[in-house]
N, C-alpha and C positions, 0 to 999 in steps of 0.2 A: 853551270846550270842556274838559270835565273830564279830568284825567290818569288814564289807565287802567292804566299800568304803573309800578311802583316800580323805576326804573332803579338806584337806589342799592342796593336789596336784591339785585338781579341782579348788579351789579358786585361786591358783597361776596362773594357765593357763587362767582362766577367767579374772584376772587382766591384764595379759600381752596382751591378745587378745583385751580387751576393750581399753587399752592404744594404742595398735597398730592401731585399727580402727579409734580412735579419731585422731591420728597423720596422718593417711592416708587421712582422710577427709580434713585435712589442706594441706597436700602435693600435692593433685591433683587439687587444686584451679586454678593453672596456667598451668595444663597439659591438652593437647588436649583430649577431651572425658573424662574429670575427673569425671563427674556424672556417666557415664557408668561404669568406673573403680570401683567407690565406690559401685554401685549396684551389680556388679559382685563379688566383695570381700565379700559382705554380703551373697550372694548365696554360695560362696565357704565356708564361715564360717558355714553356715547351713548344707551343705553337709558334712563338716568335723565333725561337732557335731554328725550327724547321723552315720557316719562311726566309730566315737569313741564309740558310743553305741554298734554298731555291734561287734567291737573288744573287748568290755568289756564283753558282754554277752556270746559270743561263747567261748567254752573251748579252750584255746590256745594249749593244748596238742593234741586235735583232729584237730585243724587247721593245725598243723605241718604235718599231714598226707597228706595234699594237696600241700605241698611245691614243690615237683617235677614239678607239673603242673604250679604252680605260677612262678617258676624259668624259665621254658621254655617260658612261656608267656612274661616274662620280657626280656629275650634275644631276642625274636622275635620282640618285640616293639623297642628295641634298634637298631636292624639290619634294620628294616623298616625305622627308623629315619635317618639312614645313607644313605638310598636310596632316600627317598622322603621328608625328613625333610626340614623345612624352616630354612634358615640361618639367625640368629640374632646375631649381634655383633661379627661376624666372626666364629660362631659355628653353626653347623647343629644339633641343640639340640631339635627342636620342630616339632610336627606333627600338621598341621592345620586341625582341625575337623570342621571348619566353625564357629560354635558357641563357640568354645573353643580351646585354644592352649595348647596341651598336651606336657609336658616335661617328657618323660619316665624315665629319670635319677632320678627324685624325688621319685615316688612310688617304684622304684627299691631299694631305701635305706631300706625301710621296708621289701621288699622281701629278701634282702641280710641278714638282721637281722634274719628273719624267717629261712633262709637257714642255717645259723650258728646254730640256735636252733635245727633244724632238724638233722644236723650232730652230734651234741652233744647227742641228744636223742637216735639215733641208735648206738652210741658208748657205749660199756659196761664197759670201763675202768674208774677208778676213778681219773686218772691224764691225762695230755695232752701227747698223743703219737705223734710220727713223722707223722704217717698216718693221724691222725685227723688234725694236724696242716697243713699238705699238702693239704688235702681236703678243709679245710676252706679257705686257701690262694688261691687255684686254682679256686674255685667257685666264691668267691668275686672278685678275680683278673680278671676273665673273664668279669664280668660286668664292672669293672673299665677300662679294656682295650678298650671295645667298647665305653665308654664315652671319653676316651683319644683320640680316632680316630676322634671324632666329629669336632674339638678338644675342650674339656671343662676341662681344667686343674684344675680349681677351684673346680668343683663338684667332679672330680676324687680324689682330695686330701682328701675329706670328707671320702670316702670309705677307703683310705689308713690309715688314722688316726684311724677310727673305727676298722679296722682290727688289727692294732698294739695294740690298747688298749685291745681288746678282747683276743688276743693271750697272752698278758702280764698277764692279770687277770687269764687266764687258767693255767698259770705256765710255760711260755716259758723259756727255758734254757738261762742263762745269755750269754753264748757264742754265741748263735744264735741271741740274741738281739744285741750284739756288731757287729756281722757280718752284720745284717740288717741295722744298723746305718751306717757302712762303705759303704755298698752297696747303701744306699740312698744318701749318699754324692757324691759318684762316679756317680750315675745316674743323680743327680742334675747338676753336672759339664758337663756331656755328653748332657743333655737336654738343658742346657744354650747355648752350642756351636752349636748343630746340630738340636734341636727340636723346641726351642722357636722361635717365630716369632719376628721381630724387635719391634713391638708394645708391646709385652709381656716383652721383655727385658727393654723397656722404663719404664714400670710400676714398675719394681723392682728397677731400678735406681732412679726413682722418689721418692721412699720411703726414700732413703738416702738423696736426695737433690731435693725437689719439685721445687725450684726456678731455676733449670737448664733449665727448659722449661715451664715457667709460663703460656704461652698461648697454650701450647700443652699438653704433657703427664702430666705435673704438675698441670694443671688447675683444675682438679677435686679435688685433694687433698687440694690444697690451698683454694679453695672456701669452701670446707667441714670444714676445720680447722677454717676458719673465722666464719662459722655458729656456730660451737660448742663453740668457745671462746666468741662470742658475746652474748651467752645465760647467761653468768656469774652465779650468785647464784640462782636466782629464774626465770630466763628466761624472754623473751619478752612478753610472754602471748600467749594463744591459737589463732592460725591463724594470729599472728602478727609478725612472723618471716620474715625478709626481703630477706635473701639469696635465698630462694625458690620462694617467691612471685615475686621477680624481675628477676627470671630465671637465677640466677648465679649458682645455685646448680644443677648439672646434675643428672638425674634419681632420683628425690626426693621421688618417691613413691616405689622404689625398692632398689637399691644398697645403696642409701644415705638417707634412711628414718630416720635412727637414728640421722643423723645430723639435720634433721628438728625437731625431738623431742628435741634434746639437745638445739637448739636455742630457742625454744618456752617455754621449761620447766626448763632449766638451770641445774645447778649442783644438786639441790635437786631432780629434776625429774630423772636425770641420776642415782643418788644414789639409788632412789627408785626402778627403773627398775633393776639395778644390784643386789640389795638385793633380790627382788622377783625371779629373774632369778637364783640366787645362791641357794635360798631355794627350788626352783623347782628341781634343779639338785640334791641337797642333799636328797630330798624326793625320787627321782627315785633310787638313789644309795642305800638308806635305804631299799626300796622295793626289790632291788636285793638281799640284805642280808637276807631278810625274805622269799625269794622264796622257794617253796617246792622242787624244783629240779634244777639241773645244767643248763638245757636249759632255764628255766625261769630266773635264775640269770644272765646268760650271755646275754640274749636278752635285759634285762633291762639295763645292762651295755652298750650294744651297742647303745641303745637309748640315754643314758646319754652322751656317747662319741660324738655322732652326734650333740646334742644340745649344748654341751660345745664348741666344735670346731667351729660350725657355729656362735655361739654367740661371741666368742673371735675374730674370723676373721672379722666378719661384723662390730663389734664395733671398733676394732682396725683399720679397713680400713678408717673409717671416720675421725680419728685423725692422719692418716699418719704413723701409726706404722707397718702396714701390706700392701703389694701391693694390688691394686684394682683387685679383683678376680671375682667379680660378685656373691659372695656367699650371699644369702638373710638372713635376720635376722628372725628367727622363730617367728611367731605370730605377726610380724610387717610388713614385706615387702609384697607388693601386689603379688599375684600369686596363681592360683588355684591348680596346681599340688603340690606345696609345702605345702600350707595350709591344704589340705585334708590329706596329708601324715603325717604332724606333729600331727594332731588330732588323726589319726589312731594309731600312735605310743603311744600317751598318753592313748588311749583306751586299747592297748595291755599291757602297764605297769599296769594299773588299774586292768586288768584281772589277771595278775600275782599276784597282791596283794590280790585279791578276792579268788584266788585258793590256797593261801599259806598253808591252813590247810587241803585241800582236799586229800583224799587217792585214790579215784577212779576218 
């Protein structure tokens, strides 16, 4: 009897989600409306678990037939966001639904992955053709463009990295890879001079030297590094961290939640999370190798790319290795749109694993 459920992947996600919720309960102690935030996150986790079950039981190959409608719905939501969205931290990225703040760029990650799978499914060639590469780039690029207009450069970068990884795995020609690298460098220079706002340039410069503006742009990074360093080997203990409790640490329940965890659980806690996170990524990559078809394989790779990039950026941000971009840490940071999306992705990957021996 073949194994239909990857219990190791489920265990890893449960461990990360549990540690994330425990950390959140500590992080919101000094945040206005902390109790409400904690209750909402529990609801988000419950909804995420339900959606994970949905994406696990539905045949992903049949789900791909609905991608055109899902893609159009995603574009519509992103356009609506640009028109009536609420501005938070300088970006018009949210739609206020009253009981819930929807960030369409989060579920669009899953839709972008499904769109890539759909394109691969209808393609009959066994290798990456220029036409397929162009379609994948165009469809994902359009979503990315709408997010850039908000502007939300951090979230947009997630799509670009996922796109690059997918095309590389599919067998993108080395010459094209070199061209894209050069293009990315030139685009970065252009964006630095003509697109980035002053506060965004400050975030980048702060990574190089946080002390250049310790009370301004460098404040977040300095306080975060203090929190991480003060955790030492075993941490200060659950709910005993001082940086967040004394309100020195900005956004402790979202962008800098890993700094809260590091301060309270120390190096051993951080090592544990990194190990579990790495094992989760390896499981997803292994499932991509076991996939029945190319679309299943590439969708699992897309999920792994997103989790890897968000994890590296979010963790690197709290120690000053990467500019503050507002990218949440999956299964840790507070947020409904992100939480339900992460669980949906895990459900999709488990679906790919379950269908690896199916013929019909």
